C-alpha positions in Angstrom: -85.9 23.6 74.2 -83.2 25.1 76.8 -83.1 23.4 80.5 -83.4 25.8 83.2 -80.1 26.9 84.9 -81.1 24.8 88.1 -81.3 21.9 86.1 -78.4 22.1 84.2 -76.0 22.7 87.8 -77.9 19.5 89.3 -76.9 17.5 86.3 -73.2 19.3 86.5 -73.1 18.1 90.1 -74.5 14.5 89.5 -71.3 13.7 86.6 -68.5 15.3 89.2 -70.0 12.8 91.8 -69.9 10.3 89.4 -66.5 10.9 88.6 -65.3 11.0 92.1 -67.0 8.1 93.2 -65.5 6.1 89.8 -62.0 7.5 90.6 -62.1 6.0 94.3 -63.3 2.4 93.2 -60.6 2.7 90.5 -58.2 3.1 93.6 -59.9 0.7 95.9 -60.1 -2.0 93.1 -56.5 -1.4 92.4 -55.2 -2.1 96.1 -57.3 -5.1 96.4 -55.8 -6.4 93.6 -52.5 -5.9 94.5 -52.9 -7.7 97.7 -54.7 -10.8 95.7 -51.8 -11.1 93.5 -49.5 -10.8 96.4 -51.2 -13.5 98.1 -51.1 -15.7 95.1 -47.5 -15.2 94.8 -47.2 -16.6 98.3 -49.2 -19.6 97.7 -47.5 -20.2 94.3 -44.2 -21.5 94.1 -42.5 -20.4 90.7 -41.5 -23.8 89.0 -40.4 -22.3 85.5 -40.5 -24.0 82.3 -39.1 -24.4 78.9 -41.4 -24.3 75.8 -40.4 -26.4 72.7 -42.5 -25.9 69.7 -42.8 -29.0 67.7 -44.8 -27.9 65.1 -47.8 -25.0 64.3 -48.0 -21.6 65.9 -48.2 -21.4 70.0 -48.6 -18.2 71.9 -48.2 -17.6 75.7 -50.6 -15.6 77.8 -51.9 -14.4 73.9 -48.4 -13.5 72.7 -46.7 -15.3 70.1 -44.2 -17.6 71.7 -40.9 -19.5 70.1 -38.9 -22.6 71.1 -36.8 -21.7 74.4 -39.1 -19.2 75.6 -39.8 -19.7 79.4 -43.3 -20.4 80.7 -44.1 -18.8 84.4 -46.4 -20.1 86.6 -49.7 -18.9 85.7 -49.1 -19.0 81.7 -51.7 -19.7 79.5 -50.1 -21.6 76.6 -52.7 -21.9 73.6 -51.7 -23.8 70.0 -53.0 -23.4 66.6 -55.0 -26.1 65.1 -52.3 -27.9 63.7 -49.8 -26.6 66.4 -48.1 -28.9 68.9 -45.6 -27.8 72.0 -44.1 -29.2 74.8 -43.6 -27.4 78.6 -40.8 -29.0 80.1 -41.1 -28.2 83.9 -38.0 -29.7 85.0 -38.2 -32.0 88.2 -42.0 -30.8 88.4 -43.0 -32.6 85.0 -43.4 -32.3 81.3 -46.9 -31.3 79.3 -47.3 -31.8 76.0 -50.3 -29.6 74.5 -51.7 -30.9 71.5 -53.0 -28.8 68.3 -55.9 -26.3 69.4 -55.9 -26.7 72.7 -55.6 -23.9 75.9 -54.0 -25.0 79.2 -53.1 -22.7 81.8 -50.1 -24.2 84.3 -49.4 -23.0 87.8 -47.4 -24.2 90.6 -48.4 -25.0 94.6 -47.0 -27.1 97.0 -43.7 -28.1 94.8 -46.2 -29.9 92.2 -47.4 -28.6 88.7 -51.3 -27.8 88.1 -52.8 -27.8 84.9 -56.2 -26.4 83.9 -57.5 -26.9 80.3 -60.5 -25.0 78.7 -62.1 -27.2 76.4 -65.4 -28.3 75.8 -64.4 -31.4 75.8 -60.5 -32.6 77.0 -58.5 -35.5 76.2 -55.6 -36.4 78.6 -53.4 -38.8 78.6 -50.6 -40.2 81.0 -47.1 -41.2 79.7 -45.0 -41.5 83.1 -45.8 -40.9 86.8 -49.3 -40.1 87.5 -51.9 -37.5 87.3 -54.1 -36.6 90.2 -57.5 -35.0 88.5 -59.3 -32.9 91.0 -62.2 -31.6 88.3 -64.8 -32.4 87.4 -64.0 -35.9 89.2 -61.0 -37.1 91.8 -59.4 -39.7 90.2 -55.8 -41.1 89.2 -54.7 -41.6 85.8 -51.7 -44.0 85.8 -49.0 -44.2 83.2 -50.4 -45.7 79.9 -53.8 -44.6 80.6 -55.8 -42.1 79.1 -59.3 -40.6 79.8 -62.2 -38.2 78.2 -64.0 -35.3 80.1 -67.0 -33.4 78.9 -65.9 -30.1 79.6 -62.6 -28.4 81.2 -60.6 -30.6 83.7 -58.1 -29.7 86.1 -55.3 -32.2 87.7 -51.7 -32.2 89.5 -49.0 -33.9 88.3 -46.9 -36.4 90.0 -43.2 -35.5 90.5 -41.4 -35.9 87.2 -45.0 -37.2 85.7 -45.2 -36.6 81.7 -48.8 -35.8 80.1 -50.4 -35.1 77.3 -53.7 -32.8 77.0 -55.9 -32.1 73.8 -58.9 -30.2 73.5 -61.8 -31.3 71.1 -63.5 -27.9 71.1 -62.5 -24.5 72.7 -64.8 -22.7 75.1 -66.2 -19.4 74.5 -65.1 -16.4 76.3 -65.9 -16.0 80.0 -67.6 -13.6 81.7 -66.9 -9.9 81.3 -63.7 -8.5 83.5 -64.0 -5.4 85.4 -60.5 -4.3 85.6 -58.6 -0.8 86.3 -58.7 -0.6 82.6 -62.6 -0.4 82.0 -62.9 1.7 85.2 -60.5 4.5 84.0 -62.5 4.3 80.7 -65.8 5.1 82.8 -63.7 7.6 85.2 -62.9 9.2 81.7 -66.8 9.0 80.7 -67.9 10.8 83.7 -65.2 13.7 83.4 -66.3 14.1 79.8 -70.1 14.4 81.2 -69.1 17.1 83.5 -67.4 19.1 81.0 -70.5 18.7 78.6 -72.7 19.8 81.4 -70.4 22.6 82.7 -70.3 23.8 78.8 -74.1 23.7 78.6 -74.4 25.9 82.1 -71.6 28.4 80.5 -73.9 28.6 77.5 -77.4 29.1 79.3 -75.9 31.5 81.9 -74.8 33.6 78.2 -78.3 33.2 76.8 -79.9 34.4 80.2 -77.4 37.1 80.7 -80.2 39.7 80.9 -78.7 41.4 78.2 -81.1 43.0 75.4 -80.8 42.7 71.9 -79.6 46.5 70.6 -82.3 47.8 68.6 -82.0 48.0 64.8 -81.3 51.5 63.7 -84.5 53.4 62.5 
């Protein structure tokens, strides 16, 4: 069944409106994200660290890493089941990441901040002290350890050394809608508009008023 021409034109108009709206949303999102990144950069001081892999496989921000790699603030370090890695942050401290563990390391106010992504977290302070901010507010002194049911966030005192281990990784988080996804939506909108345009074109050809020639007698 073929739709009337006016319905096809309405569909085409709707597809074009959705495409334009998506593209403007993409630009707005990119602008907001840029401002957010700039703000985060201003508040977080740059504390680079050096990665040492003791054993197993280690990734930094999802990419396979080797000993000597530079770890920037905001990096996610993850180890395999048999992995073990050390991140030396110089004066800011030292973090040892045990097997099957993922941590995010940032710096703010001159202090190193560590956040785990675990179903259960085990942390031990080797030297200095660890100031836990979540899920509880407490201090873990040198020679002490603590278990947490879930993720943990904490600040290292200057020069502190800690060990972190997950007893289970958390599942993936919520869907992040970024420019890539919005670009895909825009592309789908363009495709819909093109398809509707073709349909209109076919409708015009079909209903052009030209009658088929009568067969010769």
